[in-house]
C-alpha positions as CSV (number, residue, x, y, z in Angstrom):
1,M,25.2,84.4,-51.3
2,A,26.5,85.5,-47.9
3,S,27.7,89.1,-47.4
4,T,30.0,90.6,-44.8
5,L,29.7,94.1,-43.4
6,K,32.7,95.5,-41.5
7,I,32.3,98.8,-39.6
8,D,34.2,100.6,-36.9
9,T,31.3,102.5,-35.3
10,L,27.6,101.9,-35.4
11,T,25.3,104.7,-34.3
12,T,21.6,104.2,-34.0
13,P,19.0,107.0,-34.1
14,D,17.9,106.5,-30.5
15,G,21.4,106.1,-29.1
16,T,20.8,102.8,-27.4
17,G,22.9,100.6,-29.7
18,N,19.9,98.3,-30.2
19,I,19.0,97.2,-33.7
20,T,15.5,96.1,-34.6
21,F,14.9,93.9,-37.6
22,S,11.6,94.3,-39.4
23,R,11.7,90.6,-40.5
24,P,12.7,87.5,-38.4
25,I,16.2,86.2,-38.8
26,A,16.2,82.8,-40.6
27,G,17.8,79.8,-39.0
28,D,17.6,77.9,-35.7
29,G,19.7,80.4,-33.7
30,S,22.4,77.8,-32.8
31,N,25.2,80.2,-33.7
32,L,23.9,83.1,-31.5
33,T,26.1,83.8,-28.5
34,A,26.5,86.3,-25.8
35,L,23.0,87.6,-25.8
36,T,22.0,89.7,-22.8
37,S,18.5,89.8,-21.4
38,G,18.4,93.6,-21.6
39,N,18.6,93.5,-25.4
40,L,16.0,90.8,-25.9
41,T,12.4,91.8,-26.4
42,G,9.1,90.2,-27.4
43,A,6.9,87.3,-26.2
44,L,7.6,83.6,-26.5
45,P,5.2,81.7,-28.7
46,A,2.4,79.6,-27.0
47,I,3.3,76.0,-26.5
48,S,0.4,73.4,-26.8
49,G,2.3,70.3,-25.7
50,A,0.8,68.3,-28.6
51,A,4.2,67.2,-29.8
52,L,5.5,66.0,-26.4
53,T,6.5,62.3,-26.5
54,N,7.7,59.6,-24.1
55,L,5.3,60.7,-21.3
56,P,3.9,57.9,-19.1
57,A,0.4,56.9,-20.2
58,G,-2.7,56.1,-18.2
59,T,-3.5,56.7,-14.6
60,H,-1.1,56.4,-11.7
61,P,-1.4,54.3,-8.5
62,V,-3.0,56.3,-5.8
63,G,-5.4,54.6,-3.4
64,A,-9.0,54.0,-2.5
65,R,-11.4,54.2,0.5
66,A,-14.6,52.2,1.1
67,H,-17.1,52.0,3.9
68,L,-20.1,50.0,5.0
69,T,-23.6,51.0,4.1
70,G,-27.1,49.4,4.3
71,G,-28.2,47.1,7.2
72,N,-25.8,46.4,10.0
73,P,-23.9,43.2,9.1
74,S,-23.7,40.5,11.7
75,F,-20.5,38.7,12.6
76,S,-20.5,35.2,14.0
77,N,-18.8,34.4,17.3
78,A,-15.2,33.0,17.3
79,T,-15.0,33.1,13.5
80,W,-12.6,35.1,11.4
81,T,-14.8,37.0,8.9
82,Q,-14.0,39.4,6.1
83,V,-15.6,42.9,6.4
84,A,-17.4,43.5,3.1
85,F,-17.0,47.3,2.7
86,N,-19.6,47.9,0.0
87,T,-19.5,51.6,-0.9
88,E,-16.6,53.5,-2.3
89,T,-15.9,57.0,-1.0
90,Y,-12.7,57.4,-3.0
91,D,-11.5,55.2,-5.9
92,P,-10.2,57.3,-8.9
93,N,-8.6,54.3,-10.6
94,G,-11.4,51.7,-9.9
95,V,-9.1,49.3,-8.0
96,Y,-11.4,48.5,-5.0
97,D,-14.0,45.8,-5.6
98,H,-17.1,46.8,-3.7
99,T,-19.4,44.2,-5.2
100,S,-17.9,40.7,-4.8
101,G,-14.3,40.4,-3.6
102,H,-14.5,43.5,-1.3
103,D,-10.7,44.0,-1.6
104,Y,-8.2,46.5,-2.8
105,V,-6.1,45.2,-5.8
106,V,-2.7,46.7,-5.9
107,E,-1.8,48.4,-9.2
108,A,2.0,48.7,-8.9
109,D,4.8,47.6,-6.6
110,G,5.4,50.0,-3.7
111,Y,4.8,50.9,-0.1
112,Y,1.2,51.4,0.9
113,L,-0.5,52.9,4.0
114,V,-3.4,50.6,5.0
115,T,-5.8,51.6,7.7
116,S,-9.2,50.5,8.8
117,R,-11.7,51.2,11.5
118,V,-14.8,49.2,12.6
119,Y,-17.6,50.3,14.9
120,W,-19.0,47.8,17.4
121,P,-22.2,49.2,19.0
122,G,-23.0,47.9,22.5
123,W,-19.8,45.9,23.0
124,V,-19.7,43.8,26.2
125,N,-17.2,44.5,29.0
126,A,-14.0,42.4,28.9
127,V,-14.8,40.6,25.7
128,R,-11.9,40.8,23.3
129,H,-12.1,41.4,19.6
130,R,-9.5,41.4,16.9
131,M,-9.0,42.7,13.4
132,Q,-6.4,41.9,10.8
133,I,-5.1,43.2,7.5
134,Y,-5.0,40.3,5.0
135,V,-2.8,40.2,1.9
136,N,-3.5,37.4,-0.6
137,G,-5.6,35.5,2.0
138,S,-3.1,35.7,4.9
139,G,-3.0,37.9,8.0
140,V,-0.1,40.3,8.0
141,S,-1.0,42.8,10.8
142,L,-3.1,42.2,13.9
143,A,-4.9,44.5,16.4
144,L,-6.4,43.2,19.6
145,D,-8.8,45.1,22.0
146,I,-10.5,44.2,25.3
147,P,-12.9,47.0,26.3
148,G,-13.0,47.8,30.0
149,A,-16.8,48.5,30.1
150,T,-20.0,47.6,28.2
151,K,-20.3,50.4,25.7
152,D,-20.0,51.3,22.0
153,N,-16.5,50.7,20.8
154,T,-14.3,51.3,17.8
155,Q,-11.2,49.4,16.7
156,T,-8.5,50.6,14.4
157,I,-5.6,49.0,12.6
158,T,-2.9,50.8,10.6
159,D,0.3,49.6,8.9
160,I,2.7,50.4,6.1
161,L,3.1,47.4,3.8
162,S,5.4,46.6,0.9
163,L,3.0,45.3,-1.7
164,S,3.3,44.0,-5.3
165,A,1.1,44.5,-8.3
166,S,-2.1,42.4,-8.2
167,D,-1.8,41.8,-4.4
168,S,-5.2,41.6,-2.7
169,V,-5.8,43.6,0.5
170,E,-8.7,42.9,2.8
171,I,-9.9,43.5,6.4
172,W,-11.0,40.6,8.6
173,V,-12.4,40.6,12.2
174,Y,-12.9,38.1,15.0
175,H,-14.7,38.4,18.4
176,E,-15.5,36.2,21.4
177,K,-18.8,37.7,22.5
178,G,-20.5,34.3,22.6
179,S,-23.2,35.3,20.1
180,A,-23.4,37.2,16.8
181,Q,-22.4,40.9,16.9
182,A,-23.6,43.7,14.6
183,M,-21.2,46.2,13.1
184,G,-22.1,49.9,12.7
185,V,-22.4,51.3,9.2
186,G,-21.7,54.7,7.5
187,P,-18.7,56.5,6.1
188,D,-17.6,57.8,9.5
189,A,-18.2,54.4,11.3
190,S,-16.6,51.4,9.6
191,F,-14.2,51.9,6.7
192,M,-11.0,50.8,4.9
193,A,-8.5,53.0,3.2
194,V,-5.4,52.3,1.2
195,Q,-2.9,54.9,-0.1
196,R,0.4,54.5,-2.0
197,I,3.2,56.4,-0.3
198,G,6.3,55.3,-2.1
């Protein structure tokens, strides 16, 4: 049974006007109003998060990076050839195939930053070489370089692409040296990186 207490003046022993209850007040607190922070004391209970629902499950699309290792691969003259980056340096979601397809498989629709660099040791003066970003077997971005001297040379390509889930991203190269050309290996020499940015 509910009781009602009506008073004109309430005086507390410490003169603060604050009342402390020795037992918790029952109910959900939905009818409490006009509470001021100065009169609220105590610590909030710990929250474990175990009862949270409707949160997205699984991993999120992020990106990957792979580079060349092992012996220096050879690339035939006047032939478009895929660069088989065979060692992952960064691939938290396991979306880069470093064993067979040597491609990045897109997890979700979005905009991706794609960049690659290859190292050509002992490149011949005035011989041009090209590299392309391929998506699903077709070139979508091209870089062309003609060195002005016989020397070691690097070539880089970068683009922002609108990609769809399951798209395959690869790097291909082409040169006109007249004979096969080796490519430098190592994580700082020849690599491919893909990162989702939007």
